N, C-alpha and C positions, 0 to 999 in steps of 0.2 A: 942473452941467448936470442938468436934470430928466430922469428916466428915464420913458419912455413905453411904452405897450402894444406899439408897433412894435418897440422895443428888445427887449422880452421875447420877442416872436414870432420875431425874428431869431435870438436865442440858442437858443431851443427848437426852431427850424426848423419852425414852424407858422404858420398864418395869424393875423393880428390878431384876427379874429372868434373863433378857437378860444380865444385867451387870454381874451377877454371871456366866453365860455361857461364857462371854468374858474372865473373869478372869481364867476360866478353859480351855480356848482356844478350845471351842467346835467347831467342824466342821459344826455344824448346823447354826452358825451365819456367815453372809456374811462379807467379808473383809471391806466393806464400813461401816457397823455398828460397827465392831470391832474398826475401826479407830476413829469413832465418840465417842465411849465410852472411849477409851484410851485418847483422847484429853480432855474429861471432867475430867477424873481422874487426868491428869497432872495439869489442871487449878485449881482444888480443893485441890491438894496435897493429894489425897487419895492413901493409900497403903493397899492392901488386908491383912487381918489377917489370915495367913495360919495356925497358931496354932489352932485357933478356928475352921477353916474349917476342919482340920485334926481330931479334937475331934469329930466333928459332923459326919464325913464320915468314921471314923475308918481307915483313911489313913494317913500315915506320910508325903506323898508327898516328899519322899526321896528315893534315890537309894544307895545301899551298893556296895562299890568297894572292892574286895578282891584281894590284891596284893600277889605275890609269897612270900614264906617265906624269912627271912633275909632281912627285909626292908631297912637296911642301904646299902646293896649291890644293891638292886633294883633301888634306886634313882640315882645311878651312871650312869645308862644306859639311853641315850637320847631317847630310844624307849618309855619309860613310860610317860615323860612329854607330848609327842606328842599324844599318845593314850588317855591320860587323857583330853587333850584339845578337842579331838573329842567327848569323852563321855560327857564332860561338855556342849559342844555346843548342843548336842541332848537333854540333860536334861533341859537346859535353855529354849529351845523352848516350853517345856511343863511345865515350872515352877517347876521342881523337883530339890531338893537339893542333894548334894553328901555327903556320909558318908563313909570314907575310913578306912580299917582295914588291918592288917597283923600280923605276928608273927615271932619270931626268929626261930621257928621250925614248922613242919607240925601240931603237936599237939596244939601248941599255936594258930596257924591260925584257926584251926577247933574250938577251944574254943572261939575265938573272934567272929567267924561267928555265933555260937550257941547263944552267948549273944546278938548279933545284931538282930538275927531273933526272938528268944523267948522273947526278951525285946521289940519287936515291934518297933524297931527304924527305920526300912526301909520297903518299900513295895516289893522290889525285889533286886536281887543281880547280879552284873556283875563280873565274874571271869576273871582276867587278865592273865591267864596262863592255860595250859592244861597238866596235868601230866598223866603218864601211869596208876597209881593207886591213886585215890584221894578220901579221906574220906569226903571232903567237898561236892563233887557232890553227893555222896551216901546219905549224911545227907539231902541235899536240896531236892533230889528226894523223900526221905522217908517222908518228911513233905509236899510234893506237893507245894513247895514254888517257886514263879516265879524266874527264873534265866536264864542268857545267858552266854555263854562261848566265850571269844576271843581266838580262836584256835579250833582245832578239838578234840572233846572228844575221849578218848581212847576206851570206851565202850558205847553201847546204842546210837550210833550216830543218828539214826533215831528218837530218843525220846527227843533229847536235841537241843534246838535252839542255833546255834553257828555261829560266824562270823569269817572267816578265809581267807587266801590265799590258792591257790593250791600249797602248799609247795613242793610237789613231782615234779610238772612240773617246778616250778620256779628254783629249784636246777638243774634239768635236763637241762633247758635252759642255766643256767650259766656255767655248765660243758661243754655242747656242744659248747658254745661260745669259750671256751679255746681250745677245740679239733679242732674247725674250724680254729684257728690260727696256728695249727700244734703241739700243746702240747699232749704228751702221758703220761708223768710222772706228774700226777695231784694229789695233796694231798687234803684231806678234813679235815677242822678244824671246829668242831661243838660243841654244848653244851652237857649237860647231856642227856644220853639215857633215863632218866626218863621223859623227855619232849617229847610230841608227835611231836612237830615241828622238833626236831632233828631227830627222827625216819623217818619222811616223807622226810626230805631233804637228809638224808643218802641214802634212797632208790632211790631218784631221781638221785643222784650222781652215784650210782652203775648201774642204768639203762642206763645212758648216756655212761658210760665206756663199758658196755656189747654191746650196740648198735654200738660202734665203734671198737669192737673186741680188746679192750685194757684190758690186764689182771688186775684184782683187787689185789692190794697189801695191806695187812692188816696193814703194818707198815706206810702206808700213811694215815691212818684214826686215828685222834686224837680227844679226847673229853675233853673239859675244861669248866670252868665257862664262861658265857657271860661277861667277864671283860677284861680290857686291859692286866692285869697280865696273864690271861688265854692264850691270844694270844702270849705273850712273851714266856711262857713255852712251848707252842706247837712248836714254831719256833726252840727253842733250841733242842727239841727232833728230829724234822725233819732234821735239818741241820747237825745233828750228824750221819745221815745215810750214808752208803757207796755210795749209789746212791741217791743223793738229788733230790727232785721233781723240775720241771721247772715251775710249776704253783701251786697256792693255791686257793681253794674256801673256804671262811671263812663265817660262818653262821651269823655274826653280825658285823656291822661297828665298834662298840666300841672295840670288840676283834681284829678287823683288825688294829686298831690304834696301839695296842700293837705289832702286827705282823710287821708293818712298822718300828716301833721304834727299835725292836730287829734286824731286817734285816739291818737297818742302822748302828747299833752298831757293827754288824759283818762284815761290809764292803760289803754287798751283795746289789747290785743295783736293784731297781724296776723302770721300767720293763726290763731293759737290761739283768739282770741275772735271774730274776724270776718274773712271772706275778701274780697279785692278783686280785681276784673278791670277792666282799663282798655283804652283804645283809642289807636292811632297807633304804638306801639312806638318812640318817640323815645329818644334816648340817656338821658334822665332815667329812663326805666322800668328800665333796667339798673342805674343808679347809686343808685336810691332804697333806702331801708331799711324793709322787705326789698325786694329786687328785684321789680318788678311783673310779674305775668302780664298780658300785653297783646296786643291784636289788631293785628297788623302789616298796615297798609292800603297799604303800598308808596307812601309819599308822593312820593318822587322820580319814580316812574313816572307818577303823576297829573300832575305838572307837565310832564314830558317829552312825554307823549302829547298834552297840551293844546296846547303850542306847536307841535308837529309837525302836529297836525290843523288848527290855525289857519293855518299857513303854506300848507298844501295848499289851504285855502279861498281864501286871498289870491291864490295863483298860478294857481288853476283855478276860475273862477266857476261851473263846472258840477259842482264837487265835491259828492257827495251828503251829506246829513245823516248823522252817525254817532252811535252810542251805544257808547262804549268803557267796558267794565267791567274794572277792575283787580282782580286776585285778592287775597284776604286770607287770613291764617292766624293761628291762636292760638299765641302763644309762651308756653309754661309756664315760670314761675319759682317764686318762693317765697312769693307772697302769698295762696295759696289752700290750704285743707285741708278735711277733713270737718268738719261743724258740731260744736261742743261741745254734746253732748246735753243737758246741764243748762241751757244757755242758749237752746236752740232749741225748748223746749216752750212752747206757748201755753196759758196757763191760762184 
């Protein structure tokens, strides 16, 4: 015999409407009552019929996740499993499911989002990237559809709820850390300039150099994919220069792994010959050889706050636009030291 809400209400000695509010995680219900209802649900083996609830409320109780283009490349980077864990945690607290989409190109990604939105498969969308020009954001704004961006939007920042780090300050801090060790020949290895995070970090790098009266050298600025191979290619280019850098700031730990591998192949020691600071502080940074000094950007919190903010927008149409900045910190390990004076002199 099928267990109903009325059965749960009778066992918990509450009204059926109270059981419904507990299932919806309503803040109007006390924690004591919620616990009593949940215990009754467990004893009776009751599972809410979310499909029926969705049909009645015109809500899917699902969040769409839009990954960057080239999904096969995306999942190589440890950043994404961690941010997805944070999003999942926030969604689970409110009983929302996740619906993921991406595409091999920007056009495919936009087409997937259109199908997801117009097919009413989700109630809102989290964008796990921020591009300089993004048709997906324009489409979502045009339909007045709830969405949140992980990263800083390129345009209309005040109109878009987003969760981000202060990437300008984080890169400035990382660069100033190397300057404090005595480095003046510091190279920047970043991702594509189509990504807002790269632009902000490049500006932070430049500001740190200017603040220390260190000349900016264009040949020290390299842009590659956030992949291990991208880091390898960047090292080959930098080490071919007549005046090699004595330190590197790398915009991603996964890319930094390629940097370390290539430096090792070339017989260049870290940190004795060159220092390396990276970003994200994923598990790889601790396990690399040597362990990487890395900027912890609290990836889990980025995801958690993104899903939490999106659900607030979904459930309250009057929810104001928010700019949520997640704190960062530099985690010092063994990949940095003072410059080797013999190698740092520019002739």
